[in-house]
Backbone atoms as SQL, in Angstrom:
CREATE TABLE atoms (id INTEGER PRIMARY KEY, chain TEXT, resi INTEGER, resn TEXT, atom TEXT, x REAL, y REAL, z REAL);
INSERT INTO atoms VALUES
  (1, 'A', 1, 'MET', 'N', 76.417, -56.937, 70.525),
  (2, 'A', 1, 'MET', 'CA', 77.643, -56.248, 70.858),
  (3, 'A', 1, 'MET', 'C', 77.928, -56.456, 72.343),
  (4, 'A', 2, 'SER', 'N', 79.149, -56.708, 72.671),
  (5, 'A', 2, 'SER', 'CA', 79.496, -56.996, 74.061),
  (6, 'A', 2, 'SER', 'C', 80.039, -55.759, 74.779),
  (7, 'A', 3, 'CYS', 'N', 80.084, -55.857, 76.100),
  (8, 'A', 3, 'CYS', 'CA', 80.585, -54.791, 76.959),
  (9, 'A', 3, 'CYS', 'C', 82.055, -54.511, 76.640),
  (10, 'A', 4, 'MET', 'N', 82.408, -53.250, 76.540),
  (11, 'A', 4, 'MET', 'CA', 83.790, -52.874, 76.242),
  (12, 'A', 4, 'MET', 'C', 84.715, -53.126, 77.427),
  (13, 'A', 5, 'SER', 'N', 84.162, -53.211, 78.628),
  (14, 'A', 5, 'SER', 'CA', 84.967, -53.390, 79.822),
  (15, 'A', 5, 'SER', 'C', 85.222, -54.863, 80.154),
  (16, 'A', 6, 'CYS', 'N', 84.146, -55.695, 80.137),
  (17, 'A', 6, 'CYS', 'CA', 84.295, -57.096, 80.565),
  (18, 'A', 6, 'CYS', 'C', 83.922, -58.109, 79.482),
  (19, 'A', 7, 'GLN', 'N', 83.494, -57.623, 78.319),
  (20, 'A', 7, 'GLN', 'CA', 83.096, -58.442, 77.177),
  (21, 'A', 7, 'GLN', 'C', 81.824, -59.259, 77.402),
  (22, 'A', 8, 'SER', 'N', 81.055, -58.956, 78.417),
  (23, 'A', 8, 'SER', 'CA', 79.794, -59.641, 78.678),
  (24, 'A', 8, 'SER', 'C', 78.735, -59.201, 77.665),
  (25, 'A', 9, 'ALA', 'N', 77.849, -60.111, 77.338),
  (26, 'A', 9, 'ALA', 'CA', 76.714, -59.773, 76.477),
  (27, 'A', 9, 'ALA', 'C', 75.476, -59.425, 77.312),
  (28, 'A', 10, 'ASN', 'N', 75.603, -59.454, 78.617),
  (29, 'A', 10, 'ASN', 'CA', 74.498, -59.205, 79.538),
  (30, 'A', 10, 'ASN', 'C', 74.329, -57.701, 79.760),
  (31, 'A', 11, 'ARG', 'N', 73.781, -57.006, 78.743),
  (32, 'A', 11, 'ARG', 'CA', 73.605, -55.563, 78.823),
  (33, 'A', 11, 'ARG', 'C', 72.146, -55.216, 78.567),
  (34, 'A', 12, 'ARG', 'N', 71.730, -54.071, 79.116),
  (35, 'A', 12, 'ARG', 'CA', 70.343, -53.643, 78.961),
  (36, 'A', 12, 'ARG', 'C', 70.288, -52.129, 78.809),
  (37, 'A', 13, 'GLU', 'N', 69.320, -51.648, 78.041),
  (38, 'A', 13, 'GLU', 'CA', 69.160, -50.214, 77.812),
  (39, 'A', 13, 'GLU', 'C', 68.174, -49.613, 78.803),
  (40, 'A', 14, 'PHE', 'N', 68.513, -48.430, 79.323),
  (41, 'A', 14, 'PHE', 'CA', 67.671, -47.679, 80.250),
  (42, 'A', 14, 'PHE', 'C', 67.618, -46.222, 79.788),
  (43, 'A', 15, 'THR', 'N', 66.549, -45.519, 80.139),
  (44, 'A', 15, 'THR', 'CA', 66.492, -44.077, 79.911),
  (45, 'A', 15, 'THR', 'C', 67.051, -43.376, 81.147),
  (46, 'A', 16, 'ALA', 'N', 67.524, -42.143, 80.969),
  (47, 'A', 16, 'ALA', 'CA', 68.141, -41.441, 82.097),
  (48, 'A', 16, 'ALA', 'C', 67.996, -39.941, 81.965),
  (49, 'A', 17, 'GLU', 'N', 68.177, -39.274, 83.091),
  (50, 'A', 17, 'GLU', 'CA', 68.309, -37.822, 83.156),
  (51, 'A', 17, 'GLU', 'C', 69.635, -37.555, 83.848),
  (52, 'A', 18, 'ILE', 'N', 70.484, -36.758, 83.207),
  (53, 'A', 18, 'ILE', 'CA', 71.788, -36.428, 83.783),
  (54, 'A', 18, 'ILE', 'C', 71.906, -34.908, 83.813),
  (55, 'A', 19, 'ASN', 'N', 72.241, -34.366, 84.968),
  (56, 'A', 19, 'ASN', 'CA', 72.420, -32.925, 85.127),
  (57, 'A', 19, 'ASN', 'C', 73.913, -32.648, 85.237),
  (58, 'A', 20, 'VAL', 'N', 74.496, -32.020, 84.217),
  (59, 'A', 20, 'VAL', 'CA', 75.937, -31.772, 84.165),
  (60, 'A', 20, 'VAL', 'C', 76.238, -30.394, 84.753),
  (61, 'A', 21, 'HIS', 'N', 77.163, -30.364, 85.707),
  (62, 'A', 21, 'HIS', 'CA', 77.632, -29.125, 86.324),
  (63, 'A', 21, 'HIS', 'C', 79.036, -28.850, 85.807),
  (64, 'A', 22, 'PHE', 'N', 79.323, -27.602, 85.470),
  (65, 'A', 22, 'PHE', 'CA', 80.654, -27.251, 85.011),
  (66, 'A', 22, 'PHE', 'C', 81.597, -27.169, 86.208),
  (67, 'A', 23, 'PRO', 'N', 82.816, -27.673, 86.088),
  (68, 'A', 23, 'PRO', 'CA', 83.728, -27.756, 87.228),
  (69, 'A', 23, 'PRO', 'C', 84.297, -26.404, 87.657),
  (70, 'A', 24, 'GLY', 'N', 84.666, -26.333, 88.906),
  (71, 'A', 24, 'GLY', 'CA', 85.342, -25.156, 89.438),
  (72, 'A', 24, 'GLY', 'C', 84.407, -24.133, 90.040),
  (73, 'A', 25, 'SER', 'N', 84.917, -23.418, 91.034),
  (74, 'A', 25, 'SER', 'CA', 84.099, -22.423, 91.732),
  (75, 'A', 25, 'SER', 'C', 83.725, -21.256, 90.826),
  (76, 'A', 26, 'LYS', 'N', 84.537, -20.973, 89.811),
  (77, 'A', 26, 'LYS', 'CA', 84.209, -19.867, 88.897),
  (78, 'A', 26, 'LYS', 'C', 82.973, -20.181, 88.053),
  (79, 'A', 27, 'ASN', 'N', 82.588, -21.454, 87.967),
  (80, 'A', 27, 'ASN', 'CA', 81.444, -21.858, 87.157),
  (81, 'A', 27, 'ASN', 'C', 80.172, -22.101, 87.964),
  (82, 'A', 28, 'LEU', 'N', 80.182, -21.747, 89.245),
  (83, 'A', 28, 'LEU', 'CA', 79.013, -21.987, 90.092),
  (84, 'A', 28, 'LEU', 'C', 77.769, -21.257, 89.605),
  (85, 'A', 29, 'THR', 'N', 77.941, -20.139, 88.934),
  (86, 'A', 29, 'THR', 'CA', 76.791, -19.376, 88.470),
  (87, 'A', 29, 'THR', 'C', 76.338, -19.775, 87.066),
  (88, 'A', 30, 'LYS', 'N', 77.096, -20.617, 86.385),
  (89, 'A', 30, 'LYS', 'CA', 76.693, -21.055, 85.052),
  (90, 'A', 30, 'LYS', 'C', 75.548, -22.049, 85.165),
  (91, 'A', 31, 'PRO', 'N', 74.607, -21.984, 84.236),
  (92, 'A', 31, 'PRO', 'CA', 73.506, -22.946, 84.282),
  (93, 'A', 31, 'PRO', 'C', 73.997, -24.361, 83.996),
  (94, 'A', 32, 'THR', 'N', 73.352, -25.319, 84.595),
  (95, 'A', 32, 'THR', 'CA', 73.694, -26.712, 84.337),
  (96, 'A', 32, 'THR', 'C', 73.108, -27.129, 82.992),
  (97, 'A', 33, 'VAL', 'N', 73.575, -28.263, 82.483),
  (98, 'A', 33, 'VAL', 'CA', 73.067, -28.788, 81.220),
  (99, 'A', 33, 'VAL', 'C', 72.389, -30.120, 81.499),
  (100, 'A', 34, 'TRP', 'N', 71.118, -30.212, 81.148),
  (101, 'A', 34, 'TRP', 'CA', 70.371, -31.460, 81.314),
  (102, 'A', 34, 'TRP', 'C', 70.561, -32.325, 80.078),
  (103, 'A', 35, 'LEU', 'N', 70.907, -33.598, 80.284),
  (104, 'A', 35, 'LEU', 'CA', 71.042, -34.584, 79.215),
  (105, 'A', 35, 'LEU', 'C', 70.001, -35.671, 79.441),
  (106, 'A', 36, 'PHE', 'N', 69.478, -36.243, 78.364),
  (107, 'A', 36, 'PHE', 'CA', 68.467, -37.292, 78.466),
  (108, 'A', 36, 'PHE', 'C', 68.855, -38.477, 77.564),
  (109, 'A', 37, 'PRO', 'N', 70.001, -39.112, 77.883),
  (110, 'A', 37, 'PRO', 'CA', 70.470, -40.194, 77.018),
  (111, 'A', 37, 'PRO', 'C', 69.817, -41.530, 77.335),
  (112, 'A', 38, 'LYS', 'N', 69.960, -42.447, 76.407),
  (113, 'A', 38, 'LYS', 'CA', 69.656, -43.851, 76.670),
  (114, 'A', 38, 'LYS', 'C', 70.966, -44.472, 77.137),
  (115, 'A', 39, 'LEU', 'N', 70.927, -45.135, 78.285),
  (116, 'A', 39, 'LEU', 'CA', 72.117, -45.767, 78.851),
  (117, 'A', 39, 'LEU', 'C', 72.160, -47.232, 78.470),
  (118, 'A', 40, 'LEU', 'N', 73.323, -47.708, 78.067),
  (119, 'A', 40, 'LEU', 'CA', 73.536, -49.123, 77.825),
  (120, 'A', 40, 'LEU', 'C', 74.390, -49.635, 78.985),
  (121, 'A', 41, 'VAL', 'N', 73.751, -50.360, 79.915),
  (122, 'A', 41, 'VAL', 'CA', 74.377, -50.770, 81.168),
  (123, 'A', 41, 'VAL', 'C', 74.758, -52.246, 81.108),
  (124, 'A', 42, 'CYS', 'N', 76.005, -52.549, 81.454),
  (125, 'A', 42, 'CYS', 'CA', 76.428, -53.943, 81.592),
  (126, 'A', 42, 'CYS', 'C', 75.945, -54.424, 82.956),
  (127, 'A', 43, 'LEU', 'N', 75.131, -55.454, 82.955),
  (128, 'A', 43, 'LEU', 'CA', 74.571, -55.960, 84.209),
  (129, 'A', 43, 'LEU', 'C', 75.535, -56.876, 84.952),
  (130, 'A', 44, 'ASP', 'N', 76.721, -57.101, 84.390),
  (131, 'A', 44, 'ASP', 'CA', 77.740, -57.897, 85.072),
  (132, 'A', 44, 'ASP', 'C', 78.775, -57.023, 85.776),
  (133, 'A', 45, 'CYS', 'N', 79.303, -55.996, 85.097),
  (134, 'A', 45, 'CYS', 'CA', 80.362, -55.186, 85.714),
  (135, 'A', 45, 'CYS', 'C', 79.924, -53.761, 86.052),
  (136, 'A', 46, 'GLY', 'N', 78.758, -53.318, 85.543),
  (137, 'A', 46, 'GLY', 'CA', 78.263, -51.977, 85.848),
  (138, 'A', 46, 'GLY', 'C', 78.759, -50.887, 84.918),
  (139, 'A', 47, 'SER', 'N', 79.539, -51.233, 83.929),
  (140, 'A', 47, 'SER', 'CA', 80.007, -50.239, 82.955),
  (141, 'A', 47, 'SER', 'C', 78.810, -49.678, 82.188),
  (142, 'A', 48, 'VAL', 'N', 78.866, -48.377, 81.855),
  (143, 'A', 48, 'VAL', 'CA', 77.758, -47.712, 81.178),
  (144, 'A', 48, 'VAL', 'C', 78.279, -46.955, 79.961),
  (145, 'A', 49, 'GLU', 'N', 77.519, -47.030, 78.862),
  (146, 'A', 49, 'GLU', 'CA', 77.827, -46.260, 77.658),
  (147, 'A', 49, 'GLU', 'C', 76.599, -45.433, 77.297),
  (148, 'A', 50, 'PHE', 'N', 76.846, -44.199, 76.798),
  (149, 'A', 50, 'PHE', 'CA', 75.739, -43.406, 76.272),
  (150, 'A', 50, 'PHE', 'C', 76.282, -42.362, 75.305),
  (151, 'A', 51, 'THR', 'N', 75.381, -41.865, 74.463),
  (152, 'A', 51, 'THR', 'CA', 75.692, -40.820, 73.501),
  (153, 'A', 51, 'THR', 'C', 74.685, -39.700, 73.700),
  (154, 'A', 52, 'ILE', 'N', 75.161, -38.457, 73.598),
  (155, 'A', 52, 'ILE', 'CA', 74.255, -37.324, 73.743),
  (156, 'A', 52, 'ILE', 'C', 73.980, -36.705, 72.376),
  (157, 'A', 53, 'THR', 'N', 72.887, -35.937, 72.296),
  (158, 'A', 53, 'THR', 'CA', 72.479, -35.328, 71.031),
  (159, 'A', 53, 'THR', 'C', 73.406, -34.170, 70.655),
  (160, 'A', 54, 'ASP', 'N', 73.328, -33.736, 69.411),
  (161, 'A', 54, 'ASP', 'CA', 74.117, -32.593, 68.945),
  (162, 'A', 54, 'ASP', 'C', 73.776, -31.328, 69.724),
  (163, 'A', 55, 'ALA', 'N', 72.501, -31.116, 70.013),
  (164, 'A', 55, 'ALA', 'CA', 72.084, -29.933, 70.770),
  (165, 'A', 55, 'ALA', 'C', 72.682, -29.941, 72.172),
  (166, 'A', 56, 'GLU', 'N', 72.683, -31.094, 72.829),
  (167, 'A', 56, 'GLU', 'CA', 73.261, -31.203, 74.172),
  (168, 'A', 56, 'GLU', 'C', 74.772, -30.976, 74.115),
  (169, 'A', 57, 'LEU', 'N', 75.408, -31.501, 73.096),
  (170, 'A', 57, 'LEU', 'CA', 76.849, -31.326, 72.936),
  (171, 'A', 57, 'LEU', 'C', 77.204, -29.848, 72.725),
  (172, 'A', 58, 'ARG', 'N', 76.398, -29.126, 71.950),
  (173, 'A', 58, 'ARG', 'CA', 76.617, -27.686, 71.762),
  (174, 'A', 58, 'ARG', 'C', 76.512, -26.938, 73.080),
  (175, 'A', 59, 'ARG', 'N', 75.563, -27.334, 73.934),
  (176, 'A', 59, 'ARG', 'CA', 75.411, -26.678, 75.244),
  (177, 'A', 59, 'ARG', 'C', 76.632, -26.925, 76.126),
  (178, 'A', 60, 'LEU', 'N', 77.240, -28.097, 76.018),
  (179, 'A', 60, 'LEU', 'CA', 78.440, -28.372, 76.804),
  (180, 'A', 60, 'LEU', 'C', 79.636, -27.585, 76.271),
  (181, 'A', 61, 'ARG', 'N', 79.677, -27.373, 74.973),
  (182, 'A', 61, 'ARG', 'CA', 80.768, -26.593, 74.374),
  (183, 'A', 61, 'ARG', 'C', 80.631, -25.111, 74.680),
  (184, 'A', 62, 'SER', 'N', 79.412, -24.602, 74.751),
  (185, 'A', 62, 'SER', 'CA', 79.140, -23.169, 74.959),
  (186, 'A', 62, 'SER', 'C', 78.171, -22.998, 76.119),
  (187, 'A', 63, 'PRO', 'N', 78.647, -23.131, 77.346),
  (188, 'A', 63, 'PRO', 'CA', 77.748, -23.110, 78.505),
  (189, 'A', 63, 'PRO', 'C', 77.052, -21.779, 78.736),
  (190, 'A', 64, 'ASP', 'N', 77.488, -20.701, 78.107),
  (191, 'A', 64, 'ASP', 'CA', 76.860, -19.405, 78.324),
  (192, 'A', 64, 'ASP', 'C', 75.666, -19.157, 77.416),
  (193, 'A', 65, 'VAL', 'N', 75.420, -20.059, 76.457),
  (194, 'A', 65, 'VAL', 'CA', 74.278, -19.924, 75.560),
  (195, 'A', 65, 'VAL', 'C', 73.024, -20.333, 76.313),
  (196, 'A', 66, 'PRO', 'N', 71.976, -19.515, 76.333),
  (197, 'A', 66, 'PRO', 'CA', 70.743, -19.883, 77.038),
  (198, 'A', 66, 'PRO', 'C', 70.164, -21.188, 76.500),
  (199, 'A', 67, 'ALA', 'N', 69.565, -21.978, 77.372),
  (200, 'A', 67, 'ALA', 'CA', 69.039, -23.296, 76.998),
  (201, 'A', 67, 'ALA', 'C', 67.986, -23.209, 75.908),
  (202, 'A', 68, 'ASP', 'N', 67.166, -22.155, 75.903),
  (203, 'A', 68, 'ASP', 'CA', 66.093, -22.082, 74.915),
  (204, 'A', 68, 'ASP', 'C', 66.617, -21.800, 73.503),
  (205, 'A', 69, 'VAL', 'N', 67.875, -21.384, 73.359),
  (206, 'A', 69, 'VAL', 'CA', 68.451, -21.155, 72.035),
  (207, 'A', 69, 'VAL', 'C', 68.675, -22.482, 71.311),
  (208, 'A', 70, 'THR', 'N', 69.111, -23.516, 72.031),
  (209, 'A', 70, 'THR', 'CA', 69.389, -24.800, 71.398),
  (210, 'A', 70, 'THR', 'C', 68.237, -25.781, 71.537),
  (211, 'A', 71, 'ARG', 'N', 67.318, -25.539, 72.458),
  (212, 'A', 71, 'ARG', 'CA', 66.222, -26.475, 72.700),
  (213, 'A', 71, 'ARG', 'C', 65.380, -26.656, 71.434),
  (214, 'A', 72, 'GLY', 'N', 65.110, -27.898, 71.089),
  (215, 'A', 72, 'GLY', 'CA', 64.226, -28.207, 69.991),
  (216, 'A', 72, 'GLY', 'C', 64.871, -28.278, 68.621),
  (217, 'A', 73, 'LYS', 'N', 66.088, -27.802, 68.476),
  (218, 'A', 73, 'LYS', 'CA', 66.718, -27.826, 67.161),
  (219, 'A', 73, 'LYS', 'C', 67.089, -29.232, 66.718),
  (220, 'A', 74, 'ASP', 'N', 67.679, -30.009, 67.620),
  (221, 'A', 74, 'ASP', 'CA', 68.106, -31.360, 67.272),
  (222, 'A', 74, 'ASP', 'C', 67.470, -32.424, 68.143),
  (223, 'A', 75, 'VAL', 'N', 66.608, -32.026, 69.037),
  (224, 'A', 75, 'VAL', 'CA', 66.031, -32.985, 69.978),
  (225, 'A', 75, 'VAL', 'C', 64.804, -33.623, 69.391);
């Protein structure tokens, strides 16, 4: 499968840790959401693709739910 941005086949998979912060000053006290996706990086243009788990997606939809409620269910 080629890069969606430049159509290069020169892509490689990497593991990652991403810490998502909710935008705006009203969300400064909300806990961040840690994501641990596999990144598919185009080594020609730098475009990156990744997919997050269902549990991580639920945390992004409901940021007030404590992390231990969703941890381990789909991970």
